[in-house]
TILUM-885384 format. One line per 2 residues: number of its first residue (from 1); their letters; for each residue y, x, z of C-alpha. Coordinates in steps of 0.5 Angstrom, whole numbers, plus 2048, in hexadecimal, padded with zeros to 3 digits. Each point is the difference from the previous one (the first is absolute). Last residue first. Example, Ala and Ser with C-alpha at 12.3 -4.5 7.8 and 13.67 -1.06 7.14 Angstrom:
% residues 2
2> sa> 7FE:81B:80E ~ 7F9:7FE:802
% end
This chain:
% residues 496
496> rq> 800:8D8:8B6 ~ 803:806:7FD
494> eg> 7FB:801:7FB ~ 800:7F9:7FE
492> ke> 807:800:7FF ~ 7FF:807:7FC
490> ed> 7FB:7FC:7FB ~ 804:7FA:7FF
488> dg> 806:805:7FE ~ 7FC:803:7FB
486> aa> 7FD:7F9:7FD ~ 808:7FE:7FF
484> vl> 801:807:7FD ~ 7FA:7FF:7FB
482> ed> 802:7F9:7FE ~ 807:802:7FE
480> kp> 7FD:805:7FB ~ 7FA:7FF:7FC
478> ly> 800:803:7F9 ~ 7FD:7FB:7FB
476> ap> 7FA:7FF:7FB ~ 7FC:7FD:806
474> pl> 7F9:805:800 ~ 7FB:7FF:7FA
472> gt> 7F9:7FD:801 ~ 801:7FB:7FB
470> aa> 7FC:7FB:805 ~ 806:800:804
468> yd> 805:7FD:7FB ~ 7FB:7FA:7FF
466> al> 7FF:7FF:807 ~ 808:800:801
464> ik> 800:7FB:7FA ~ 7FB:7FB:803
462> rm> 803:800:807 ~ 807:7FE:7FD
460> lp> 7FC:7FB:7FC ~ 7FD:7FD:806
458> pv> 806:7FF:804 ~ 801:805:806
456> pd> 801:7FD:807 ~ 7F9:7FD:800
454> is> 800:7FA:804 ~ 7FA:7FF:804
452> ed> 7FB:7FA:7FE ~ 7FB:805:7FD
450> gl> 7FC:7FD:7FA ~ 803:7FB:7FB
448> pk> 806:7FC:803 ~ 800:7F9:802
446> vp> 804:7FB:7FC ~ 806:7FC:804
444> ed> 802:7FA:7FC ~ 806:800:7FB
442> lp> 806:7FC:800 ~ 801:800:808
440> el> 802:7FA:803 ~ 808:800:802
438> sr> 801:7FD:806 ~ 804:7F9:800
436> rr> 808:800:802 ~ 803:7FC:804
434> cn> 808:802:801 ~ 802:7F9:800
432> an> 805:801:7FA ~ 7FA:7FF:7FB
430> re> 801:7F9:801 ~ 807:800:7FE
428> kd> 7FF:804:7FA ~ 7FB:7FC:7FD
426> vp> 7FE:803:7F9 ~ 7FE:7FC:7FB
424> yi> 7F9:7FE:7FF ~ 7FA:803:7FD
422> ra> 7F9:7FD:7FF ~ 7FA:804:7FE
420> ia> 7FB:801:7FB ~ 802:7FC:7FA
418> ed> 7FC:802:7FA ~ 801:804:7FA
416> tr> 7F9:803:801 ~ 801:807:7FF
414> ed> 807:801:802 ~ 800:7FB:806
412> il> 806:7FC:801 ~ 804:7FF:806
410> ya> 803:7F9:801 ~ 807:7FD:801
408> ms> 803:7FC:805 ~ 807:7FC:802
406> ld> 802:803:7F9 ~ 800:7F9:7FC
404> wk> 804:7FF:7FA ~ 7FE:807:7FD
402> rf> 7F8:7FF:801 ~ 7FD:807:803
400> gv> 7FA:804:7FF ~ 800:807:802
398> rv> 7FD:807:7FE ~ 801:806:805
396> rd> 803:806:7FF ~ 7FF:806:805
394> fs> 7FA:7FD:804 ~ 7FF:804:807
392> rf> 803:7FA:804 ~ 7FB:7FB:7FD
390> rn> 7FC:7FF:806 ~ 807:7FF:804
388> pl> 801:7F9:7FC ~ 806:800:7FB
386> ef> 807:7FD:802 ~ 804:7FD:7FB
384> rv> 807:801:7FF ~ 804:7FB:7FB
382> ge> 805:803:7FA ~ 7FB:7FD:7FB
380> vs> 7FA:803:803 ~ 801:807:805
378> it> 7FB:803:803 ~ 7FF:802:808
376> gd> 7FC:805:804 ~ 805:801:805
374> gr> 802:807:7FE ~ 7FB:802:7FB
372> rq> 804:7FB:7FB ~ 7FA:7FD:7FB
370> tr> 801:800:7F9 ~ 800:7FA:7FC
368> rg> 7FC:7FE:7FA ~ 800:7F9:7FD
366> vr> 7FC:7FA:7FF ~ 803:7F9:7FE
364> vf> 7FC:7FA:804 ~ 7FC:7FA:7FE
362> rq> 7F9:803:802 ~ 801:800:807
360> rl> 803:7F9:801 ~ 7FB:7FE:7FC
358> ve> 7FB:803:805 ~ 803:7FC:805
356> ld> 800:7FA:7FD ~ 7F9:7FF:7FF
354> pc> 7FC:802:7FA ~ 800:7FB:7FA
352> rr> 7F9:7FE:7FD ~ 800:801:7F9
350> sv> 801:7FC:7FA ~ 7FC:800:7FA
348> dp> 7FF:7F8:7FF ~ 7FC:7FD:7FA
346> ge> 803:7FB:802 ~ 800:7F8:801
344> lm> 803:800:806 ~ 806:803:7FD
342> re> 800:7FB:7FA ~ 800:7FA:806
340> lp> 806:803:804 ~ 804:801:7F9
338> tt> 7FF:7F9:7FE ~ 7FC:7FE:7FA
336> gl> 802:7FF:7F8 ~ 802:808:800
334> es> 806:7FF:7FC ~ 803:7FA:803
332> hi> 7FE:802:807 ~ 7FE:7FA:804
330> ar> 803:800:807 ~ 7FC:803:806
328> ny> 803:807:800 ~ 807:7FD:7FF
326> dy> 800:7FA:805 ~ 7FC:801:806
324> ea> 801:808:801 ~ 806:801:7FC
322> wa> 804:7FA:802 ~ 7FE:802:808
320> lt> 802:807:7FF ~ 807:7FE:7FD
318> ar> 801:7FB:805 ~ 7FF:804:806
316> nl> 804:806:7FD ~ 806:7FB:7FE
314> fs> 800:7FE:807 ~ 800:807:803
312> le> 806:802:7FB ~ 804:7FA:802
310> lp> 803:7FB:7FB ~ 806:7FC:802
308> ev> 800:7FC:7FD ~ 7F9:7FD:7FD
306> re> 802:7FC:7FA ~ 7FD:805:7FB
304> lm> 7FA:801:803 ~ 7FB:7FC:7FC
302> am> 803:804:7FA ~ 7FF:806:803
300> lr> 7F9:7FF:800 ~ 7FF:7FD:7F9
298> ge> 804:803:7FB ~ 802:806:803
296> vt> 7F9:802:803 ~ 7FD:7FE:7F9
294> ew> 805:804:7FC ~ 7FF:806:804
292> ft> 7F8:7FF:7FF ~ 802:801:7F8
290> eq> 803:807:802 ~ 7FA:802:804
288> kg> 7FB:7FE:7FA ~ 805:804:7FB
286> nq> 7FF:807:804 ~ 800:803:7F9
284> yp> 806:7FC:7FE ~ 804:804:805
282> sf> 800:806:7FB ~ 806:804:802
280> al> 7FC:806:802 ~ 7F9:7FF:7FF
278> tp> 7FC:7FC:805 ~ 7FD:804:806
276> ep> 7F8:7FF:801 ~ 7FE:803:806
274> ki> 7F9:801:802 ~ 7FE:7FE:807
272> gs> 7FB:805:804 ~ 803:7FF:806
270> rq> 803:807:801 ~ 803:7FF:7F9
268> ag> 803:7F9:802 ~ 803:803:806
266> re> 803:807:7FC ~ 804:7FB:7FB
264> ie> 803:7FC:806 ~ 802:805:804
262> aa> 802:805:7FB ~ 805:7FA:7FD
260> km> 7FF:7FE:7F9 ~ 7FF:7F9:802
258> as> 806:7FF:804 ~ 804:804:7FB
256> gn> 7FF:7FB:7FA ~ 7FB:802:7FB
254> dh> 7FD:7FA:7FE ~ 7F9:7FE:803
252> mq> 7F9:7FF:7FF ~ 7FA:801:805
250> sr> 7F9:803:800 ~ 7F9:7FF:803
248> pl> 803:7FB:805 ~ 7FF:800:807
246> gr> 7FE:7FA:804 ~ 803:7F9:800
244> kl> 803:7FF:807 ~ 801:807:803
242> ya> 802:803:7F9 ~ 805:7FA:7FF
240> qc> 803:802:807 ~ 800:807:7FF
238> lg> 804:7FF:7F9 ~ 805:7FC:803
236> hf> 802:805:805 ~ 800:806:7FC
234> ln> 804:7FC:7FB ~ 805:7FF:805
232> es> 801:807:802 ~ 800:802:7F9
230> ne> 806:7FD:7FF ~ 803:7F9:7FD
228> al> 804:7FD:805 ~ 801:7FA:804
226> yw> 7F8:7FE:800 ~ 7FD:7FA:7FD
224> qi> 7F8:7FF:800 ~ 7FA:7FF:7FC
222> hc> 7F9:802:800 ~ 7FA:800:7FC
220> cl> 802:7FB:7FB ~ 7FA:7FF:7FC
218> rs> 802:800:7F9 ~ 7F8:801:7FF
216> rd> 7FF:806:7FB ~ 807:803:802
214> dl> 800:7FF:807 ~ 807:7FF:803
212> ia> 805:804:805 ~ 806:7FD:801
210> ll> 806:803:804 ~ 807:7FB:800
208> vp> 807:803:801 ~ 805:7FD:804
206> th> 807:7FF:7FF ~ 803:800:807
204> ys> 805:7FC:805 ~ 801:802:807
202> ad> 800:7FB:806 ~ 7FC:805:805
200> pl> 7FA:7FC:7FF ~ 800:801:7F8
198> vv> 802:7FC:7FB ~ 7FD:800:7F9
196> rr> 804:800:7F9 ~ 7FD:7FD:7FA
194> hg> 7FF:803:7F9 ~ 7FA:804:802
192> vh> 7FF:808:7FE ~ 7F9:801:7FE
190> fd> 7FC:805:802 ~ 7F9:803:7FC
188> fh> 7F9:800:801 ~ 7FA:7FF:7FB
186> wl> 7F9:801:802 ~ 7FA:803:7FC
184> lh> 7F8:800:801 ~ 801:7FB:806
182> vh> 7FC:7FB:7FC ~ 7FC:803:7FA
180> sv> 801:800:7F8 ~ 808:801:800
178> ef> 804:7FC:7FC ~ 805:802:7FA
176> sr> 806:7FE:7FC ~ 801:804:7FA
174> ve> 807:804:7FD ~ 7FF:804:7FA
172> rk> 803:807:800 ~ 805:803:7FB
170> el> 807:7FB:802 ~ 7FE:800:807
168> re> 7FF:807:800 ~ 807:802:7FD
166> ea> 803:7FB:805 ~ 7FC:803:806
164> kk> 802:807:7FE ~ 808:7FE:7FF
162> qg> 7FF:7FD:807 ~ 7FD:807:803
160> pt> 805:804:7FD ~ 806:7FC:803
158> pn> 804:7FC:7FD ~ 808:801:800
156> rr> 802:7F9:800 ~ 7FA:7FB:7FD
154> kk> 801:7FB:7FB ~ 7FC:7FA:800
152> rk> 7FC:7FF:7FA ~ 801:7FC:7FA
150> rw> 7F9:7FF:7FC ~ 7FE:804:7FA
148> gr> 7F8:7FE:801 ~ 7FF:801:7F8
146> dv> 800:7F8:7FF ~ 806:7FF:805
144> mr> 804:805:7FC ~ 7FF:7FD:7F9
142> rr> 801:7F9:803 ~ 806:802:803
140> vt> 803:803:7FA ~ 7FE:7F9:7FC
138> st> 804:7FC:805 ~ 806:804:800
136> sp> 801:7FF:7F9 ~ 7FE:806:7FB
134> ss> 806:804:7FC ~ 7FF:801:7F9
132> gl> 7FC:806:7FD ~ 7FF:806:803
130> de> 7FF:805:7FA ~ 806:7FD:7FC
128> pn> 804:7FD:805 ~ 802:806:804
126> ae> 806:800:804 ~ 800:7F8:800
124> cl> 7F8:801:802 ~ 802:805:806
122> va> 805:7FB:802 ~ 7FC:7FA:800
120> ln> 7FA:804:804 ~ 805:801:806
118> dr> 802:7F9:800 ~ 7F8:7FF:800
116> hl> 7FF:804:806 ~ 805:7FD:804
114> qy> 7FE:7F9:7FF ~ 7F9:803:802
112> sw> 803:802:806 ~ 800:808:802
110> ss> 7FC:803:806 ~ 7FB:804:7FB
108> hl> 806:804:7FD ~ 7FE:806:7FD
106> ky> 7F9:7FE:7FF ~ 802:7F9:7FD
104> qk> 805:803:7FB ~ 7FB:805:7FE
102> rl> 7FB:7FA:7FF ~ 806:7FC:7FC
100> ea> 801:805:7FC ~ 7F9:801:7FE
98> ll> 800:7F8:7FF ~ 806:801:7FB
96> ld> 7FC:805:7FC ~ 7FA:7FC:800
94> nv> 803:7FA:7FE ~ 803:7FA:804
92> ar> 802:7FA:7FD ~ 7F9:800:7FB
90> st> 7FC:800:806 ~ 7F8:802:800
88> gr> 7FB:7FD:804 ~ 7FE:7FA:7FB
86> dk> 802:802:7F9 ~ 7FA:7FD:7FD
84> rv> 801:7FA:804 ~ 7FA:7FD:803
82> ka> 7FE:7FA:7FD ~ 801:7F9:803
80> tl> 7FA:7FC:803 ~ 7FE:7FB:7FC
78> va> 7FA:804:7FD ~ 7FE:802:806
76> lp> 800:7F9:803 ~ 7FC:7FD:7FA
74> dd> 7FA:805:801 ~ 7FB:7FF:7FB
72> aa> 805:7FF:7FB ~ 801:7FB:7FA
70> ra> 802:7FA:804 ~ 805:804:804
68> qy> 804:803:7FA ~ 800:7F9:7FC
66> yw> 803:7FC:806 ~ 805:805:802
64> re> 803:800:7F9 ~ 800:7F8:800
62> it> 804:801:806 ~ 805:804:7FD
60> sa> 801:7FC:7FA ~ 800:7FA:804
58> gf> 806:803:805 ~ 800:801:807
56> nv> 802:7FC:806 ~ 804:802:806
54> ld> 800:7FE:808 ~ 803:805:804
52> gt> 7FC:804:805 ~ 804:807:7FE
50> gp> 7FA:804:7FE ~ 7FA:7FC:7FF
48> hl> 804:7FB:7FC ~ 7FD:7F9:802
46> wr> 7FE:7FC:7FA ~ 804:7FA:7FC
44> qr> 7FC:7FB:7FB ~ 803:7FF:7FA
42> sl> 7FD:806:7FC ~ 7F9:7FD:803
40> ee> 801:7FA:7FC ~ 802:804:7FA
38> va> 7FA:804:800 ~ 7FB:7FA:801
36> ag> 804:7FC:7FA ~ 7FF:807:7FB
34> le> 7F8:801:802 ~ 7FE:7F8:7FF
32> gp> 7FF:802:7F8 ~ 7F9:801:801
30> gp> 7FE:7FF:807 ~ 803:803:806
28> pr> 7FC:804:805 ~ 7FF:7FD:807
26> tl> 7FF:806:805 ~ 804:805:7FB
24> lp> 806:7FC:7FE ~ 800:7FD:808
22> gi> 801:808:802 ~ 805:802:7FB
20> vs> 806:7FF:805 ~ 7FB:803:806
18> fr> 7FF:806:7FC ~ 807:801:7FF
16> le> 801:800:807 ~ 7FA:804:802
14> aw> 803:805:7FB ~ 807:800:803
12> rr> 7FD:801:807 ~ 7FC:806:7FD
10> ps> 806:803:7FD ~ 804:800:807
8> sr> 806:7FC:801 ~ 7FE:7FD:806
6> dn> 7FE:806:804 ~ 800:7FD:807
4> dd> 7FA:7FB:7FF ~ 7FC:806:7FE
2> am> 7FB:7FF:7FA ~ 7F9:7FD:802
% end
């Protein structure tokens, strides 16, 4: 069946012609009756497939259609208008003028179609023999749209990344995708809200929404409003999603500063989650997330439009309830089922999430610090931390910390990359009580070999003396002061 929206298609015209001559084919007129039957049909009115107006057709036209359809095996095929031989070519825009239009578009892709046409008109006036007459604006628009030369927003001082993204979009096709397993890929991003919220101190802020979606099931794993888009809030939301749904295999996000923070990247790596960042200035790669924002604004926020004042606590309660009992349980137009049912169908490749303390140890940035010998402390982001006494022999240590929370840090093992001890900032008031622990020895005492008496001559010197004596030669020096000292000792002995 022909598309109802395309009322001027050749197929619709063929169906109309066939309906006009249909009575002649189903009830063929007898000898001498064809003319009268054709005249009768020419007086009838028919619905125009393009405009919808009532029209009639001449007798000769109907007769021609009749003879064409009667002798054909496929009447609709012969009644369909033939494709023009010059289809796909333009008489108003020749090859030279099209080349000028292409060059013009490459230099000025932000121009309107009218401005392109006006500039082509000047070129045609200057060189009418080669370029021909000036085309109309509609002709220029059709030629440009056919070749994908659409108007683009002009960027002031575009960065190299923006230029590279535009070139990639021109040369690479864009296709929708969906992974094969639940929790194989998660999407997350921040969305700036359109409503301001009031806090307990009566201040107003514009919140941002963090949402984490599963790619295959479209399940909303976690959703929450925050006052800022930063790595601290991202860590806060991701931990809740992991604890509720388990660890995914990979996660897709844009290249925002919060997503690229060292704490977030290391935490994902230590948890066995592969990062899948989108290409720079290519938000279409995270299209599922962008579509979800439309649902949030059109459904959730629409139901809260008359709530004044809108408190952040109430907004978060309403958002979480909407996600769990409306979005996750509503039929998804593309899936044909609910995200919750799609998630339960599987197959599922999620992993068990460790406890919160392990997540905190993983989501840290790691750096090396030099221990100050005087008091056994290190400096982290301007804050001094005390090291346990058992690490006092270390010159440099690896420390893991979160820039937004310096109330605690971790010492990281060099070999296993695991946290081996917590450290805390220096408490000078507590240290002022003059109570100090006794230092335990760093090594265990070892029982010496042989006699336990202490020999004042070291083993190496004793070996050197023995080797020298074994040569049988006298000492290679002339004694002087030691002889005098020896003579004095003898005289003192005789006097006694």
